[in-house]
C-alpha positions in Angstrom: -10.2 13.6 22.6 -9.0 10.3 21.2 -5.4 11.3 22.0 -6.3 12.3 25.5 -8.1 9.0 26.0 -5.1 7.1 24.8 -2.8 9.0 27.1 -5.0 8.2 30.1 -5.1 4.6 29.1 -1.4 4.3 28.8 -0.9 6.1 32.1 -3.2 3.6 33.8 -1.1 0.7 32.3 2.2 2.2 33.6 0.8 2.9 37.0 -0.6 -0.6 37.4 2.5 -2.4 36.3 5.0 -0.3 38.2 3.1 -1.2 41.4 3.7 -4.9 40.8 7.1 -4.8 39.3 9.2 -5.6 42.4 7.2 -8.7 43.2 7.0 -9.7 39.6 10.7 -10.3 39.1 11.9 -10.8 42.6 13.1 -14.3 41.8 14.1 -13.6 38.1 11.2 -15.7 36.8 9.0 -15.2 33.8 5.5 -13.8 34.4 2.3 -13.0 32.7 1.7 -9.2 32.6 -1.8 -7.8 32.5 -2.5 -4.4 31.1 -5.4 -2.5 29.6 -6.2 -0.2 26.7 -9.6 1.4 27.3 -11.9 -1.3 28.6 -10.0 -4.1 26.9 -7.6 -6.3 28.8 -4.4 -7.8 27.4 -1.9 -10.3 28.8 1.7 -10.3 27.8 4.5 -12.6 28.8 7.8 -11.2 30.2 11.1 -12.4 31.5 14.0 -10.5 33.1 17.5 -10.9 31.6 19.6 -13.6 33.2 22.5 -11.1 33.6 23.0 -7.3 33.5 20.5 -6.3 30.8 21.8 -5.4 27.4 18.5 -3.9 26.5 14.8 -4.7 26.0 13.2 -6.7 23.2 9.5 -6.6 22.5 8.1 -9.6 20.6 4.8 -9.6 18.6 3.0 -12.8 18.0 1.9 -14.6 14.8 -1.7 -14.5 13.7 -2.8 -17.2 16.1 -2.0 -15.1 19.2 0.5 -15.2 21.9 1.3 -18.8 22.8 4.2 -21.1 23.7 6.2 -20.1 20.6 6.6 -16.5 21.6 7.1 -17.5 25.2 10.0 -19.6 24.0 11.5 -16.7 22.2 11.2 -14.5 25.3 13.1 -17.1 27.3 15.8 -17.4 24.6 16.3 -13.6 24.7 16.4 -13.5 28.5 19.1 -16.2 28.5 21.1 -14.0 26.2 20.9 -11.1 28.5 17.9 -9.1 27.2 14.8 -8.1 29.1 12.0 -9.5 26.9 8.2 -9.2 26.7 5.8 -10.8 24.2 3.0 -8.4 23.5 -0.7 -9.3 23.2 -2.5 -7.6 20.3 -5.8 -9.5 20.5 -6.8 -9.4 24.2 -7.6 -12.0 26.7 -11.2 -12.3 25.6 -10.3 -13.1 22.0 -11.6 -16.5 20.7 -8.6 -18.2 19.0 -9.6 -21.7 18.0 -8.9 -21.8 14.3 -8.4 -20.2 10.9 -11.5 -18.1 10.9 -10.8 -16.7 14.4 -7.2 -15.8 13.5 -8.4 -14.1 10.3 -11.1 -12.1 12.2 -8.6 -10.8 14.8 -6.0 -9.8 12.3 -8.4 -8.3 9.8 -9.9 -6.1 12.6 -6.5 -4.5 13.1 -5.6 -4.3 9.4 -8.8 -2.4 8.9 -8.3 0.0 11.8 -4.6 1.1 11.7 -5.1 3.5 14.6 -6.3 0.7 16.9 -3.4 -1.4 15.5 -0.9 1.1 16.6 -2.5 1.9 19.9 -2.3 -1.8 20.9 1.3 -2.0 19.9 2.0 1.1 21.9 0.1 -0.2 24.9 2.2 -3.4 25.0 5.4 -1.4 24.7 4.3 0.9 27.5 3.6 -2.2 29.7 7.1 -3.4 29.0 8.6 0.0 29.9 6.7 0.0 33.2 8.3 -3.3 34.4 11.8 -3.1 33.0 14.6 -0.6 33.3 14.6 0.3 29.6 18.1 1.9 29.6 20.0 0.6 26.6 18.8 -0.5 23.2 15.1 -1.2 22.5 14.1 -3.5 19.6 10.7 -4.6 18.4 10.5 -8.0 16.6 7.7 -10.1 15.3 6.7 -13.2 13.2 4.3 -13.3 10.3 1.4 -11.1 11.4 3.8 -9.9 14.1 6.3 -9.0 11.4 3.7 -6.8 9.6 2.9 -5.3 13.0 6.6 -4.4 13.5 6.6 -2.5 10.2 3.4 -0.7 11.2 5.2 0.4 14.4 8.2 1.6 12.4 6.0 3.6 10.1 4.2 5.1 13.1 7.4 6.7 14.3 7.7 4.5 17.4 10.8 5.6 19.4 12.8 2.4 19.3 16.3 1.6 18.2 15.4 -1.3 15.9 12.6 -3.2 14.1 13.0 -6.8 13.0 10.4 -8.5 10.8 10.5 -12.3 10.4 8.6 -13.5 7.3 6.1 -10.7 7.8 3.6 -9.0 5.5 5.7 -6.4 3.7 3.1 -4.3 1.8 2.7 -0.6 2.8 -0.9 0.6 3.2 -2.1 3.4 1.0 -1.2 6.8 2.6 1.6 5.4 4.8 5.4 5.7 4.4 8.6 5.4 6.4 9.4 9.1 6.8 8.8 9.0 10.5 10.9 5.8 11.1 13.8 6.5 13.5 15.2 3.1 14.2 17.1 0.6 12.0 15.0 -2.0 10.1 16.0 -5.6 9.4 13.8 -7.8 7.2 14.2 -11.6 7.3 12.5 -13.2 4.3 12.2 -16.4 2.4 12.6 -16.3 -1.4 9.8 -18.8 -1.8 7.3 -16.9 0.3 4.0 -16.9 -1.5 2.3 -14.5 0.9 4.7 -11.6 0.5 6.7 -12.2 -2.7 10.1 -10.9 -3.7 8.4 -8.0 -5.5 6.9 -6.9 -2.1 10.4 -7.1 -0.6 11.9 -5.0 -3.4 9.1 -2.4 -3.0 9.7 -2.2 0.8 13.5 -1.7 0.4 12.9 1.0 -2.1 10.6 2.8 0.3 13.1 2.5 3.2 15.9 3.8 0.9 13.7 6.7 -0.2 13.0 7.6 3.4 16.7 7.3 4.2 16.1 4.6 6.9 19.1 2.5 7.8 18.0 -1.0 6.8 19.1 -4.4 5.7 17.4 -7.6 4.5 18.5 -11.2 4.5 16.8 -13.6 2.1 16.9 -17.3 2.6 16.8 -19.2 -0.6 13.9 -21.7 -1.0 12.4 -20.8 2.4 8.6 -20.5 2.4 6.4 -18.1 4.4 6.5 -19.4 8.0 10.0 -20.8 7.9 10.7 -20.3 11.6 7.5 -22.1 12.8 8.5 -25.6 13.8 5.7 -28.1 13.0 4.4 -26.0 10.1 4.7 -27.2 6.5 6.9 -24.2 5.8 9.4 -24.9 8.6 13.0 -24.6 7.3 15.6 -25.5 10.0 18.5 -23.9 8.2 16.6 -20.7 7.5 15.3 -20.6 11.1 18.8 -20.9 12.5 20.3 -18.3 10.1 17.5 -15.8 10.8 18.0 -16.1 14.6 21.7 -15.5 14.1 20.9 -12.4 12.0 18.7 -11.1 14.8 21.6 -11.6 17.3 24.0 -9.7 15.0 21.4 -6.9 14.7 21.0 -6.7 18.5 24.7 -6.1 18.8 24.8 -3.5 16.1 21.9 -1.2 17.0 
C-alpha cells in the first residue's frame, strides 16, 4: 500500500510539472518548482542550461534548507551547460529560523529513512518532469545534503553519479552500497570534526567491498563546512578545488 501511494504521489508530481514545463523555461530563466509528496508541498529551484544540455544535476541543500546558496550553485551549473534543480527536502511549511529548527527537520529524516528516500525521489521526479533528462544525471549535496546523496546512492537510485561535499559519511545499521549503480565522489576536509577521517576510511572500505566505482579528494586542514562562505569553516582554496573536482567528475561520468 505504501508503494502504491508513493507511485501515485510521484505520478501527480510529474503530471503537474509537465503541464507547466513549456511556460516555465520559455525565456531560459530560473524558476521555483512546486511539487507534492502525499499532502506535503515542496518548492525546488530550477534553471535550464545556457547551451545544449550536457546532462542534469540535482542539488540537495544544507541543514538550513534551500536558500540563496543552493540557488547560486544551480545558476553556476546552468552557465556550464547543465540543467540543474535544487531539491527541497523540508517542505514549504517548515519553520527554519535557527539551530533547533534545522536539527528538528534533519533529525526527522534521519529517523525515518523511508521518508528521507521518498523526498529525495520526489524531487528527482520533479526535475525529470521539467527537463529532458537525456544524458548524464548526477546528484550532489552539501553537509546534510551530502549525507542525503549517500542515502540516495544506498537506495539504488538510478543516477550516473553521486557527489558528497563535506557530508555525513556514516552508514546506518542495516544499510550498504550493494544497490549503488552510479559512481561516487566524496569531497572531504581532513580537519572535519563532524565526520572524521575514520568515517571516510570506513565509507571507502564499504564502497570497495560493494565494487562501486568511487573516488575521494581530501583537502588538508579544511574543516566541516569548507564551501560555505561566511561560516567559520570556510576555506577558499578547498572550496575552489572541490568545485574543480566536481567539474572533472561531471565530464567523466
